[in-house]
PyMOL commands that place a pseudoatom at each C-alpha (Angstrom):
pseudoatom trace, name=CA, resn=MET, resi=1, chain=A, elem=C, hetatm=0, pos=[-4.089, -8.879, 11.227]
pseudoatom trace, name=CA, resn=PRO, resi=2, chain=A, elem=C, hetatm=0, pos=[-5.363, -12.181, 12.644]
pseudoatom trace, name=CA, resn=PRO, resi=3, chain=A, elem=C, hetatm=0, pos=[-3.671, -15.166, 11.015]
pseudoatom trace, name=CA, resn=ASP, resi=4, chain=A, elem=C, hetatm=0, pos=[-6.934, -16.699, 9.762]
pseudoatom trace, name=CA, resn=LEU, resi=5, chain=A, elem=C, hetatm=0, pos=[-7.685, -13.670, 7.547]
pseudoatom trace, name=CA, resn=LEU, resi=6, chain=A, elem=C, hetatm=0, pos=[-4.620, -14.226, 5.345]
pseudoatom trace, name=CA, resn=ARG, resi=7, chain=A, elem=C, hetatm=0, pos=[-5.115, -17.853, 4.429]
pseudoatom trace, name=CA, resn=LEU, resi=8, chain=A, elem=C, hetatm=0, pos=[-4.276, -19.139, 0.982]
pseudoatom trace, name=CA, resn=ASP, resi=9, chain=A, elem=C, hetatm=0, pos=[-7.527, -21.110, 0.751]
pseudoatom trace, name=CA, resn=ILE, resi=10, chain=A, elem=C, hetatm=0, pos=[-9.318, -17.749, 0.684]
pseudoatom trace, name=CA, resn=LEU, resi=11, chain=A, elem=C, hetatm=0, pos=[-6.747, -15.592, -1.072]
pseudoatom trace, name=CA, resn=VAL, resi=12, chain=A, elem=C, hetatm=0, pos=[-6.066, -17.849, -4.067]
pseudoatom trace, name=CA, resn=PRO, resi=13, chain=A, elem=C, hetatm=0, pos=[-9.723, -18.249, -5.172]
pseudoatom trace, name=CA, resn=VAL, resi=14, chain=A, elem=C, hetatm=0, pos=[-10.236, -14.493, -4.904]
pseudoatom trace, name=CA, resn=LEU, resi=15, chain=A, elem=C, hetatm=0, pos=[-7.182, -13.835, -7.083]
pseudoatom trace, name=CA, resn=VAL, resi=16, chain=A, elem=C, hetatm=0, pos=[-8.305, -16.468, -9.591]
pseudoatom trace, name=CA, resn=CYS, resi=17, chain=A, elem=C, hetatm=0, pos=[-11.769, -14.886, -9.734]
pseudoatom trace, name=CA, resn=CYS, resi=18, chain=A, elem=C, hetatm=0, pos=[-10.223, -11.477, -10.342]
pseudoatom trace, name=CA, resn=ALA, resi=19, chain=A, elem=C, hetatm=0, pos=[-8.140, -12.875, -13.193]
pseudoatom trace, name=CA, resn=LEU, resi=20, chain=A, elem=C, hetatm=0, pos=[-11.204, -14.605, -14.662]
pseudoatom trace, name=CA, resn=LEU, resi=21, chain=A, elem=C, hetatm=0, pos=[-13.247, -11.418, -14.394]
pseudoatom trace, name=CA, resn=TRP, resi=22, chain=A, elem=C, hetatm=0, pos=[-10.505, -9.509, -16.197]
pseudoatom trace, name=CA, resn=TRP, resi=23, chain=A, elem=C, hetatm=0, pos=[-10.365, -12.104, -18.971]
pseudoatom trace, name=CA, resn=VAL, resi=24, chain=A, elem=C, hetatm=0, pos=[-14.143, -12.329, -19.404]
pseudoatom trace, name=CA, resn=GLY, resi=25, chain=A, elem=C, hetatm=0, pos=[-14.678, -8.596, -18.987]
pseudoatom trace, name=CA, resn=ARG, resi=26, chain=A, elem=C, hetatm=0, pos=[-12.399, -7.511, -21.808]
pseudoatom trace, name=CA, resn=GLY, resi=27, chain=A, elem=C, hetatm=0, pos=[-15.318, -7.390, -24.234]
pseudoatom trace, name=CA, resn=LEU, resi=28, chain=A, elem=C, hetatm=0, pos=[-17.881, -5.958, -21.807]
pseudoatom trace, name=CA, resn=SER, resi=29, chain=A, elem=C, hetatm=0, pos=[-18.872, -2.359, -21.213]
pseudoatom trace, name=CA, resn=TRP, resi=30, chain=A, elem=C, hetatm=0, pos=[-17.970, -0.757, -17.879]
pseudoatom trace, name=CA, resn=PRO, resi=31, chain=A, elem=C, hetatm=0, pos=[-21.471, -1.097, -16.355]
pseudoatom trace, name=CA, resn=ALA, resi=32, chain=A, elem=C, hetatm=0, pos=[-21.543, -4.771, -17.324]
pseudoatom trace, name=CA, resn=ARG, resi=33, chain=A, elem=C, hetatm=0, pos=[-18.060, -5.276, -15.840]
pseudoatom trace, name=CA, resn=LEU, resi=34, chain=A, elem=C, hetatm=0, pos=[-19.119, -3.655, -12.569]
pseudoatom trace, name=CA, resn=ALA, resi=35, chain=A, elem=C, hetatm=0, pos=[-22.295, -5.733, -12.392]
pseudoatom trace, name=CA, resn=THR, resi=36, chain=A, elem=C, hetatm=0, pos=[-20.339, -8.936, -13.069]
pseudoatom trace, name=CA, resn=ALA, resi=37, chain=A, elem=C, hetatm=0, pos=[-17.767, -8.057, -10.413]
pseudoatom trace, name=CA, resn=ALA, resi=38, chain=A, elem=C, hetatm=0, pos=[-20.476, -7.204, -7.867]
pseudoatom trace, name=CA, resn=VAL, resi=39, chain=A, elem=C, hetatm=0, pos=[-22.349, -10.469, -8.421]
pseudoatom trace, name=CA, resn=THR, resi=40, chain=A, elem=C, hetatm=0, pos=[-19.127, -12.482, -8.224]
pseudoatom trace, name=CA, resn=LEU, resi=41, chain=A, elem=C, hetatm=0, pos=[-18.019, -10.802, -4.994]
pseudoatom trace, name=CA, resn=LEU, resi=42, chain=A, elem=C, hetatm=0, pos=[-21.473, -11.314, -3.501]
pseudoatom trace, name=CA, resn=LEU, resi=43, chain=A, elem=C, hetatm=0, pos=[-21.321, -15.019, -4.310]
pseudoatom trace, name=CA, resn=ILE, resi=44, chain=A, elem=C, hetatm=0, pos=[-17.832, -15.306, -2.787]
pseudoatom trace, name=CA, resn=ILE, resi=45, chain=A, elem=C, hetatm=0, pos=[-19.003, -13.580, 0.392]
pseudoatom trace, name=CA, resn=CYS, resi=46, chain=A, elem=C, hetatm=0, pos=[-22.076, -15.829, 0.642]
pseudoatom trace, name=CA, resn=VAL, resi=47, chain=A, elem=C, hetatm=0, pos=[-19.972, -18.965, 0.217]
pseudoatom trace, name=CA, resn=LEU, resi=48, chain=A, elem=C, hetatm=0, pos=[-17.527, -17.805, 2.891]
pseudoatom trace, name=CA, resn=LEU, resi=49, chain=A, elem=C, hetatm=0, pos=[-20.345, -16.983, 5.310]
pseudoatom trace, name=CA, resn=VAL, resi=50, chain=A, elem=C, hetatm=0, pos=[-21.970, -20.380, 4.840]
pseudoatom trace, name=CA, resn=GLU, resi=51, chain=A, elem=C, hetatm=0, pos=[-18.616, -22.174, 5.000]
pseudoatom trace, name=CA, resn=ARG, resi=52, chain=A, elem=C, hetatm=0, pos=[-17.678, -20.516, 8.298]
pseudoatom trace, name=CA, resn=GLY, resi=53, chain=A, elem=C, hetatm=0, pos=[-21.151, -21.050, 9.775]
pseudoatom trace, name=CA, resn=TRP, resi=54, chain=A, elem=C, hetatm=0, pos=[-21.977, -17.366, 10.166]
pseudoatom trace, name=CA, resn=LEU, resi=55, chain=A, elem=C, hetatm=0, pos=[-25.117, -17.537, 8.047]
for i in range(1, 55): cmd.bond("trace and resi %d" % i, "trace and resi %d" % (i + 1))
show_as sticks, trace
zoom trace
């Protein structure tokens, strides 16, 4: 694995988002949880693409 793929500046926000999704999603139905997770992951990917200049 290239060293730049396992950087804490990427890994920590993803883990924090997962924890936040778990906390927020406790009262949501499964379809709503999946939709929330999909939107969040899409936003994370867009931010990373823009930040790295690939978009």
